[in-house]
N, C-alpha and C positions, 0 to 999 in steps of 0.2 A: 666649308671644306668639300662638300659634295660638288658644289659648283666648280671649285678649283679642279677637282678630279675630272669632271665633265669636260672642262676646257682643255685639260691636259690630253684627254682621250682624243678629242677632236684634232688637237695639234699633231698628235702622233699619226692619225689617219691622213692628215694633210701631207705628211712626208711621202706617203705612198699614193697620193692622189693622182699623179700622172699615170701610174700603172692602171689604177682603177678606172680613170677616164678613158684611156685607150681601149681597155677591155669592154667598157660599156658602149663606146662608139662602134666597136667591132660587132657587138651584139645588137646594134641598131636601137639602143636605149638612150642615146644622147644625140643631140644635133652637133656635129663636129664644128660647125661655124658659130654656134651660140652657146656652147657649153661653158665658155669663159664668163658668161653672165653669172654663173654660180660662184665665181670668184670676184664678183663686183667689177668686171670689165663690161660696162653697159653698152648695149647696141642702140638704145633710144636716148633722146634728149629730154631733159626736164624743163618744160616751158614755165614761165611765170604764172602765178595764180594758185587757186586752191586745187590740191590733188588729194583724191581719196584712194585708198589702197585696199584691195581685197586679196587675200591669200587662201588658196585651197590646194590640197595635195595633188589631185588628178582630175580626170574627166568628170566623174560624178559630182564632185563638189563645185567645179566650175559651171557645169550645166545648170545646176540648181540656182545660180545667181544671175543667169542671163536675163530674165525678166526685170530684175533690179537694175542691171547695167543699162538695159534699154531705156528705162525711166530716167536714169541719171544722165544718159547721153543727151537728153533734151533739157536738162537743167542748166540754165545759163550761169548760175552761181558757181558751177563746178567747171574748172578749166581742163582737168585731165583726170582720167581714171586709170589707175595702174592695177593690173592683175598679175599676180605671180603664182607659179605652180612648180611642181617638181618633175613632171613627166613630159616626155616628148609628145604623147598623144594629146594632152591637154593644150599644149602650145599650138598644135595643128588645128584644133577646134577653134581657138580664138582667131587664128589667121583667116579662117573661112568666114568669120562673122563680118569682116570688113567694117568695123566700127570707125567712127570719125575721130573720137577723142579718147578711145580706150586702147591702151597698149599692153603688151605682154612681155614680161621678163621672167627668166628662171629664178626661183628662190635661192638666195645665197646659202652657202655652208654656214651652219649655226655656230660660228666662232665669234667671240666678242669683237675682233678686229673687223670682220666682214659685216657684222650687224651695224656697227657704228658707221662704216663706210657707206653702207646701203642707205641708212637713214640720213646721213649728212648730204647725200646726193639727191634723194627723192623728196625729203622733207614733207611727208604726208600730213594732212590735217587730221586724219583719223585712220586707224589701222583695224581692219575687219578680218579676223581669222575664222576659217570655216571648219565646222565639225570637231575633229580631234587633233587639230594642228596646234600643238603646244610646244613652243621653242624657247627654252630658258634664256639663252643669250639675247635673242631678239626681244623678248618680253622685257628684260631688264633695260635694254637700250631704249626701248620705246618709252618706258616709264621715266627714265632719266630726262627725257625731253618733254614730259608732260603731254604726250600725244594720247588721246583717248583710245583705249584698247578694248575691242569688242570681240566676243566669241559668238559667232552667229551660227544658228542651226547646230548647236553643240551636241556632240555625241560621245558619251563615255560608256563603253561596255563594261560588263562585270570584270572581264579579263584585264582591260586597261586600268580599271580602278584598282584592282589587286596589285598591279605592277607599281602604280604610283604610291600605293599605300606602304609599300616596302621601304620607301624613302620619305616617310610621312612629313618630317619637318621641312625638307627641301621642297617637296611637292606643294605644301601649303604656302610656302614663300613665293612660288612661281604662280600658282593659281590665284593667289591673293592680289596679283598685279592686274588682273582683269577688271575693268571698270563695270562692265555688265555682260552677262551671258544669257543667250536665248536658247534654251535646250529644246531639242526636237522631240523628246519623250520624257515621261515621268521618272524613269530609272535614272536618266542622265541628270535630271534636276536634283535628285537625292544625292547622287555622287558628287555633283558640283558643290553642294552645301558642305559635305564632309571634307572636301578638298579646299575649303576656305574661300570660295567665291561668295562675296557678300551681296551682290546685286544680281538677282536671277529673275527672269520673267519668261514664262512659256507662251509662245505665240503660235506654235505648230511647226510641222516639218516642211521645209521649203520644197522638198521633192514632190509634194502634192501639187505644186504649181506647174501647170502646163505652159509651154511656150512654143512658138512657131518659128524658131530659128532654123537656119539652113534650108530655107525653102528653095526648092528647085523643081517646079512642076514638070518641066520637060523630062528630067530624069525620072521623077516619080511615075509619070504616065508610061514611060518606056519600061519601067520596072513592073508596073501593074500589067502591062500588055504581055511581058515576057513570061510572067508566072500565072496569068489569068486562068489557063486551062488545067492548072495543077492544084492538088491539095497540099497545103503547106504546114509544116511543123517547124518551129524555130527553137533552137537551143542557144541562149544568149549568155554572155559573160561567163563562158565556161572555162574551167581550169583543167589541169592534167587529170586524165581518166574520165572526165565528164563528157568528153567528145565520144569516147567509146560507149558510154551510157546512152548518149543520143543516137549513135549509130545502131546499137542493139535495139533501141526503141523503134527506129526506122524499119529494121528487118521484120519486127513483129507487126507493125502497121501495114507494111507492104503486102502481107498476106491477103488483106481485104481491100487494099487501096492501091491499085496499080499505078495510077497517075500521081504518085506521091514524091515530093522533094523535101528533104530535111535541110534547113538552112542553119549552119553553125556559125555563130559570131563569137570567136574566142576572146577572152578577157585581154590577152596579150597576143597581138598578131605575129610577134616574132617567133611564136611557137608553131606556125603553120606547117612548116616542113615536117616537124615531129608528128603533128596531128594527121597529116596525110599518110605518113608512114604507118601510124597505128591503125587507122581505119582501113587502109589497103588490105590488111590481113583478113578483113571480113568480106573481101571480094565485092566491094561496092564501087560504083563509078563516081568519081570525085572531080569537081572542077572548082576553081577559085573565082572570086569576083573580078580580080585584076586580069584574068585571062580574057575578059570581054567576049566570051563565047555567047552567041545569040541562040543557038540551037540547044535546048535543054532536054530533048528526047533522050531517054535512057540514062539521065542523070539521077543519081541517088542523093548524093551529098553536095551541097553548094556551100563552100566556105568563104565567109566574108573576110578578106585579108586587107581591107582598106579602112582608113580612119573615119570616124564620125558619121557612119551610115546606118547605125542601128535603127534609128527612128524610121527610116525608109522601109525597112523590113518589118518593123512592128506594125506599120500601116496595113500590110497585106497579111499579117499573121492572125490566126484564129486561136492558136494555143502556143504559149511560150513557156519553155522550161528555163528557169533562172539558175545559173551556175553558182558555184561557191557554197552549195547547200548539201551536196552529197559528200564532199571531201572535208567537211568541218572547217570552212573558212568564214562561217557566219552568214553566208548568203549575199546576194547582190540586190540592188534596188529594183523592185518589181513594178514601181508606179508608172513608169513611162509606157511599157506595153499594155498595162492595165487601162491607161487612159485612152488607148486606141481600141478598146473593146475585146482584147484578147483574154482568154482564160489563162491564169497563171498557175504553173506547176513548179514545185520546189521540193528539195530533199528535206531531211529531218533537221538540219542545222540552219536556222534563220535568226540566230541571236542578234545580228546587226539590225534587223528590221522587225522585231517582235510586235511592236505596236502597229506597224504598217500592216503586217499580215493579219493581226486581229481584226483590223478594219476591213481588209479584203475578204476575210472569212465571213464577217458580218454581211457583206454584200453578196456573198456566195459566188465569188469569182476566182477563188484559189483552191488548190488541192495539194496535199502533201503526198509525195510518192517515194518509195524506198528502192524500187528496182525497175528495170525497163518494162516489165509486164504491167505493173501498176501504172506506170507513165503512159503506156500505149492505151490502156483501158480508160484513162482519164482525159485523153485528147479529144477535142471537138473541132469540127471544121465549119463553125458558124460563129460570127461575132455577136456580142450582146452589148449594144450601145446604150440601152435604157439605164443601166446601173451606173454608167460612167458620169452621167449628169450630176449625181451627188458628189462625186469626187472633184469634178470641176468647180462646183460651187464652193466646196471647202477650200480648194486651192486659191480661188479669187480672194476669199476672206483672209487667208494667211498672207498673201502678197500685200494686200491693203494694210494690214496690221504691221507687217515687217517694214514697209516703206515709212509708215508713221513713226515707228521706233527709230529707224536710222536717221530720219530727218531731225529728230531731237538731238542726236549726237553731232550732226553736221552744224547745228546751231547752238552747240555747247550747252545743251540742256540736260545732259546725263550727269 
């Protein structure tokens, strides 16, 4: 009954989908040439042979599997790798990778009609969903075709579990379709058991795995040269009001650090105009990455309004504030900047990465801050690479174990 109501709701939304799509294109949240992929009008061809399919919601999930994709790019038994995601930013990331046999398509609307059409066209040998991507229609269609269904790097928060628990019978019927789940933390492992996943194995969080994608030494050297004489504070994956938090931190730091530039990397770059408008009220000098201005003298705030460049700025950062933690969004992933030796600062709400932060606290490379004054007092301007070695060693083991597990599914051993 609930599944019928779910399908009916999706059908009603589809009636208004042209209006929704036009609005999202106007807001630069959709690719006007490729949005049709979400309705199963595919822009790529399905070549003969074994195809494995990975699906992640957005940039974070997709970035976590890049080392896995690189490995399978060299596997001759695999003819094609399909990556689907829901966001424009994630598609741009994949385009920059220039893989040989990996292609990207946008994930289809979760209606039974589109799920069947998608699977009939792509015919994957295995379906690997990332983190908290649970889609009832697609899961049912996958199991009807006896395609192995894997939930990789699974993440179920307490809030998410509570929502699924409200429709307990329906939830168990959907989660029970998963052949094997690999939780990224102990909390998720407990929730998966309660939600009727029978085969669960913890191998660690994929986001501990470092990767060297998007190498561009020419641009990196240019960036290092541009910022070399300045002290840098980075506020990354920021949400609404957190840019003001970073700007106020900058004002406090500037009292004792005249050659200071604060780099803001917003979670959603379509908010840049609003961010500039908000920060301008503090009488700070602001420029954007896309402006390509070479002279940074007298610049206070440098806003990164381009896709997929966070890593370049983490390389020059000594302290990074991770957003989504002041405004109760559960926090954003701190591992990438931590791998580059930056001290990690965060607000009180890091529910999305509790185990990760426990590990970073153990290494003594993260601090909780509640206001701009605490943030300013916690910032350092020197990297600490010694503690990063432990993190890299852990990441290598997780990658090795993950590949061993996925190889079993590819050879029908799960």
